[in-house]
PAKOLGU-998926 format. One record per residue (C-alpha): residue number from 1; x, y, z. Coordinates in steps of 0.25 Angstrom, whole numbers, plus 5000, padded with zeros to 4 digits. Last residue first. Example, Ala and Ser with C-alpha at 12.3 -4.5 7.8 and 13.67 -1.06 7.14 Angstrom:
2
@num: 2, east: 5055, north: 4996, up: 5029
@num: 1, east: 5049, north: 4982, up: 5031
***
This chain:
238
@num: 238, east: 5406, north: 5394, up: 5297
@num: 237, east: 5416, north: 5388, up: 5307
@num: 236, east: 5427, north: 5392, up: 5298
@num: 235, east: 5421, north: 5406, up: 5296
@num: 234, east: 5419, north: 5408, up: 5311
@num: 233, east: 5434, north: 5403, up: 5314
@num: 232, east: 5438, north: 5415, up: 5305
@num: 231, east: 5438, north: 5423, up: 5318
@num: 230, east: 5451, north: 5417, up: 5321
@num: 229, east: 5459, north: 5425, up: 5332
@num: 228, east: 5448, north: 5424, up: 5342
@num: 227, east: 5437, north: 5415, up: 5336
@num: 226, east: 5441, north: 5403, up: 5345
@num: 225, east: 5437, north: 5411, up: 5357
@num: 224, east: 5422, north: 5412, up: 5354
@num: 223, east: 5415, north: 5404, up: 5344
@num: 222, east: 5400, north: 5402, up: 5345
@num: 221, east: 5394, north: 5390, up: 5337
@num: 220, east: 5380, north: 5389, up: 5332
@num: 219, east: 5366, north: 5382, up: 5334
@num: 218, east: 5372, north: 5372, up: 5344
@num: 217, east: 5369, north: 5357, up: 5341
@num: 216, east: 5379, north: 5354, up: 5352
@num: 215, east: 5388, north: 5343, up: 5346
@num: 214, east: 5387, north: 5347, up: 5331
@num: 213, east: 5389, north: 5362, up: 5334
@num: 212, east: 5401, north: 5358, up: 5342
@num: 211, east: 5407, north: 5350, up: 5331
@num: 210, east: 5404, north: 5360, up: 5320
@num: 209, east: 5411, north: 5371, up: 5329
@num: 208, east: 5423, north: 5362, up: 5332
@num: 207, east: 5425, north: 5359, up: 5317
@num: 206, east: 5424, north: 5374, up: 5314
@num: 205, east: 5434, north: 5377, up: 5324
@num: 204, east: 5436, north: 5383, up: 5338
@num: 203, east: 5422, north: 5382, up: 5344
@num: 202, east: 5428, north: 5380, up: 5358
@num: 201, east: 5416, north: 5386, up: 5366
@num: 200, east: 5402, north: 5391, up: 5360
@num: 199, east: 5389, north: 5384, up: 5356
@num: 198, east: 5379, north: 5393, up: 5351
@num: 197, east: 5364, north: 5389, up: 5354
@num: 196, east: 5351, north: 5393, up: 5349
@num: 195, east: 5341, north: 5390, up: 5360
@num: 194, east: 5331, north: 5378, up: 5358
@num: 193, east: 5336, north: 5371, up: 5371
@num: 192, east: 5339, north: 5357, up: 5376
@num: 191, east: 5347, north: 5352, up: 5364
@num: 190, east: 5356, north: 5364, up: 5363
@num: 189, east: 5358, north: 5364, up: 5378
@num: 188, east: 5363, north: 5349, up: 5377
@num: 187, east: 5372, north: 5353, up: 5366
@num: 186, east: 5378, north: 5364, up: 5375
@num: 185, east: 5380, north: 5354, up: 5386
@num: 184, east: 5388, north: 5345, up: 5377
@num: 183, east: 5397, north: 5357, up: 5372
@num: 182, east: 5409, north: 5357, up: 5380
@num: 181, east: 5420, north: 5368, up: 5378
@num: 180, east: 5434, north: 5363, up: 5381
@num: 179, east: 5443, north: 5367, up: 5392
@num: 178, east: 5445, north: 5381, up: 5397
@num: 177, east: 5437, north: 5393, up: 5392
@num: 176, east: 5431, north: 5396, up: 5406
@num: 175, east: 5429, north: 5382, up: 5411
@num: 174, east: 5422, north: 5388, up: 5424
@num: 173, east: 5412, north: 5395, up: 5415
@num: 172, east: 5408, north: 5382, up: 5408
@num: 171, east: 5411, north: 5379, up: 5394
@num: 170, east: 5404, north: 5376, up: 5381
@num: 169, east: 5401, north: 5391, up: 5378
@num: 168, east: 5386, north: 5392, up: 5376
@num: 167, east: 5378, north: 5402, up: 5367
@num: 166, east: 5363, north: 5402, up: 5368
@num: 165, east: 5353, north: 5409, up: 5359
@num: 164, east: 5340, north: 5417, up: 5360
@num: 163, east: 5338, north: 5417, up: 5375
@num: 162, east: 5323, north: 5417, up: 5378
@num: 161, east: 5324, north: 5415, up: 5393
@num: 160, east: 5319, north: 5400, up: 5392
@num: 159, east: 5330, north: 5397, up: 5382
@num: 158, east: 5341, north: 5404, up: 5391
@num: 157, east: 5336, north: 5397, up: 5404
@num: 156, east: 5337, north: 5383, up: 5397
@num: 155, east: 5351, north: 5387, up: 5392
@num: 154, east: 5355, north: 5390, up: 5406
@num: 153, east: 5350, north: 5377, up: 5411
@num: 152, east: 5357, north: 5369, up: 5400
@num: 151, east: 5370, north: 5377, up: 5403
@num: 150, east: 5370, north: 5374, up: 5417
@num: 149, east: 5384, north: 5367, up: 5418
@num: 148, east: 5387, north: 5369, up: 5433
@num: 147, east: 5396, north: 5358, up: 5437
@num: 146, east: 5406, north: 5360, up: 5425
@num: 145, east: 5406, north: 5375, up: 5428
@num: 144, east: 5398, north: 5388, up: 5426
@num: 143, east: 5389, north: 5383, up: 5415
@num: 142, east: 5390, north: 5378, up: 5400
@num: 141, east: 5392, north: 5392, up: 5395
@num: 140, east: 5384, north: 5404, up: 5391
@num: 139, east: 5380, north: 5414, up: 5380
@num: 138, east: 5366, north: 5418, up: 5380
@num: 137, east: 5357, north: 5425, up: 5369
@num: 136, east: 5347, north: 5436, up: 5369
@num: 135, east: 5339, north: 5440, up: 5357
@num: 134, east: 5334, north: 5454, up: 5356
@num: 133, east: 5322, north: 5460, up: 5362
@num: 132, east: 5328, north: 5463, up: 5375
@num: 131, east: 5325, north: 5462, up: 5390
@num: 130, east: 5318, north: 5449, up: 5391
@num: 129, east: 5330, north: 5441, up: 5386
@num: 128, east: 5339, north: 5448, up: 5396
@num: 127, east: 5331, north: 5446, up: 5408
@num: 126, east: 5328, north: 5431, up: 5405
@num: 125, east: 5342, north: 5428, up: 5403
@num: 124, east: 5347, north: 5436, up: 5415
@num: 123, east: 5337, north: 5429, up: 5424
@num: 122, east: 5340, north: 5415, up: 5419
@num: 121, east: 5355, north: 5417, up: 5421
@num: 120, east: 5352, north: 5423, up: 5435
@num: 119, east: 5344, north: 5410, up: 5439
@num: 118, east: 5355, north: 5401, up: 5433
@num: 117, east: 5366, north: 5407, up: 5442
@num: 116, east: 5379, north: 5400, up: 5440
@num: 115, east: 5378, north: 5402, up: 5425
@num: 114, east: 5379, north: 5417, up: 5427
@num: 113, east: 5394, north: 5416, up: 5429
@num: 112, east: 5395, north: 5413, up: 5414
@num: 111, east: 5394, north: 5428, up: 5411
@num: 110, east: 5390, north: 5436, up: 5423
@num: 109, east: 5391, north: 5434, up: 5438
@num: 108, east: 5401, north: 5446, up: 5440
@num: 107, east: 5412, north: 5437, up: 5442
@num: 106, east: 5408, north: 5429, up: 5430
@num: 105, east: 5411, north: 5441, up: 5421
@num: 104, east: 5425, north: 5445, up: 5427
@num: 103, east: 5428, north: 5430, up: 5428
@num: 102, east: 5426, north: 5427, up: 5413
@num: 101, east: 5417, north: 5415, up: 5410
@num: 100, east: 5408, north: 5422, up: 5400
@num: 99, east: 5396, north: 5413, up: 5397
@num: 98, east: 5383, north: 5420, up: 5402
@num: 97, east: 5384, north: 5431, up: 5393
@num: 96, east: 5370, north: 5435, up: 5388
@num: 95, east: 5369, north: 5439, up: 5373
@num: 94, east: 5360, north: 5450, up: 5368
@num: 93, east: 5356, north: 5451, up: 5353
@num: 92, east: 5354, north: 5463, up: 5344
@num: 91, east: 5362, north: 5473, up: 5352
@num: 90, east: 5359, north: 5487, up: 5347
@num: 89, east: 5362, north: 5496, up: 5359
@num: 88, east: 5348, north: 5494, up: 5364
@num: 87, east: 5350, north: 5479, up: 5364
@num: 86, east: 5363, north: 5482, up: 5372
@num: 85, east: 5355, north: 5490, up: 5383
@num: 84, east: 5343, north: 5479, up: 5383
@num: 83, east: 5353, north: 5468, up: 5385
@num: 82, east: 5361, north: 5476, up: 5396
@num: 81, east: 5347, north: 5478, up: 5403
@num: 80, east: 5344, north: 5464, up: 5403
@num: 79, east: 5358, north: 5460, up: 5408
@num: 78, east: 5356, north: 5471, up: 5419
@num: 77, east: 5343, north: 5465, up: 5423
@num: 76, east: 5348, north: 5450, up: 5423
@num: 75, east: 5360, north: 5454, up: 5431
@num: 74, east: 5373, north: 5445, up: 5429
@num: 73, east: 5380, north: 5452, up: 5417
@num: 72, east: 5384, north: 5449, up: 5402
@num: 71, east: 5379, north: 5455, up: 5389
@num: 70, east: 5382, north: 5450, up: 5375
@num: 69, east: 5378, north: 5458, up: 5363
@num: 68, east: 5374, north: 5452, up: 5350
@num: 67, east: 5374, north: 5463, up: 5338
@num: 66, east: 5369, north: 5453, up: 5327
@num: 65, east: 5378, north: 5453, up: 5315
@num: 64, east: 5386, north: 5464, up: 5308
@num: 63, east: 5393, north: 5474, up: 5316
@num: 62, east: 5393, north: 5489, up: 5313
@num: 61, east: 5391, north: 5493, up: 5327
@num: 60, east: 5391, north: 5482, up: 5337
@num: 59, east: 5399, north: 5489, up: 5348
@num: 58, east: 5395, north: 5485, up: 5362
@num: 57, east: 5408, north: 5479, up: 5365
@num: 56, east: 5415, north: 5492, up: 5363
@num: 55, east: 5405, north: 5499, up: 5371
@num: 54, east: 5406, north: 5489, up: 5382
@num: 53, east: 5421, north: 5490, up: 5382
@num: 52, east: 5421, north: 5506, up: 5382
@num: 51, east: 5412, north: 5506, up: 5394
@num: 50, east: 5398, north: 5511, up: 5392
@num: 49, east: 5390, north: 5499, up: 5396
@num: 48, east: 5398, north: 5494, up: 5407
@num: 47, east: 5390, north: 5501, up: 5419
@num: 46, east: 5377, north: 5495, up: 5412
@num: 45, east: 5381, north: 5481, up: 5417
@num: 44, east: 5377, north: 5471, up: 5407
@num: 43, east: 5392, north: 5468, up: 5403
@num: 42, east: 5394, north: 5466, up: 5388
@num: 41, east: 5400, north: 5454, up: 5382
@num: 40, east: 5406, north: 5455, up: 5368
@num: 39, east: 5397, north: 5455, up: 5356
@num: 38, east: 5391, north: 5442, up: 5350
@num: 37, east: 5394, north: 5437, up: 5337
@num: 36, east: 5386, north: 5428, up: 5327
@num: 35, east: 5387, north: 5423, up: 5313
@num: 34, east: 5403, north: 5422, up: 5314
@num: 33, east: 5407, north: 5420, up: 5300
@num: 32, east: 5421, north: 5427, up: 5298
@num: 31, east: 5415, north: 5441, up: 5297
@num: 30, east: 5407, north: 5438, up: 5309
@num: 29, east: 5420, north: 5435, up: 5317
@num: 28, east: 5426, north: 5448, up: 5312
@num: 27, east: 5414, north: 5456, up: 5316
@num: 26, east: 5414, north: 5450, up: 5329
@num: 25, east: 5429, north: 5453, up: 5331
@num: 24, east: 5427, north: 5468, up: 5327
@num: 23, east: 5415, north: 5469, up: 5336
@num: 22, east: 5421, north: 5463, up: 5349
@num: 21, east: 5422, north: 5448, up: 5351
@num: 20, east: 5435, north: 5448, up: 5359
@num: 19, east: 5435, north: 5456, up: 5372
@num: 18, east: 5423, north: 5449, up: 5377
@num: 17, east: 5419, north: 5436, up: 5369
@num: 16, east: 5406, north: 5434, up: 5363
@num: 15, east: 5406, north: 5421, up: 5355
@num: 14, east: 5407, north: 5423, up: 5339
@num: 13, east: 5395, north: 5415, up: 5334
@num: 12, east: 5393, north: 5404, up: 5323
@num: 11, east: 5379, north: 5401, up: 5318
@num: 10, east: 5382, north: 5405, up: 5304
@num: 9, east: 5372, north: 5411, up: 5302
@num: 8, east: 5365, north: 5417, up: 5315
@num: 7, east: 5351, north: 5420, up: 5312
@num: 6, east: 5346, north: 5432, up: 5321
@num: 5, east: 5331, north: 5433, up: 5325
@num: 4, east: 5333, north: 5427, up: 5339
@num: 3, east: 5346, north: 5419, up: 5338
@num: 2, east: 5345, north: 5409, up: 5326
@num: 1, east: 5357, north: 5400, up: 5322
***
């Protein structure tokens, strides 16, 4: 899988999860075979830059692999400035969070709440891509709810903005993590766009990974909650 200048082999990723995918866990998962790992979500608001939590989450020192930093927020200019700031600190790739379903994130119109406002999504994507010289990726969901699955439109915006890769969790925001992940719409997006694509959601075994890749045509699988307590899952999938 190719993201900008970076070749990911194997195309198996650890999904960014706040409070979980810290540096020790990223290193552990890489040791077991994860070819890609994104850091924990960072708020774009500069007021949070020097907090203990942010400084801890921003620590990529001594870590192998691409330093991929995920940012979250709702303002195009602030998101662009956050991208520039993190690149200056050593980020080699910026990932935009439009998938987090947590209430405290959605209540400030960030994360998956952005899927309700397509013009704002487009403005953020364009602003961040234009602001930095490193690849910019996007993590998102199928849509806000079952009546508003606008992933194809979001993917089209991402491709037009110059997003380097797309990661999609196969649930809507309203589902949170309930029910089963769905992959048909992800397969449709893969057919319609040329974006490198990670498929995410319920990748719990090597067999499931193979089946979902076959169904979607995705370029790689992204493992989230299933990696907790069993980082060797990456070795099994590989």
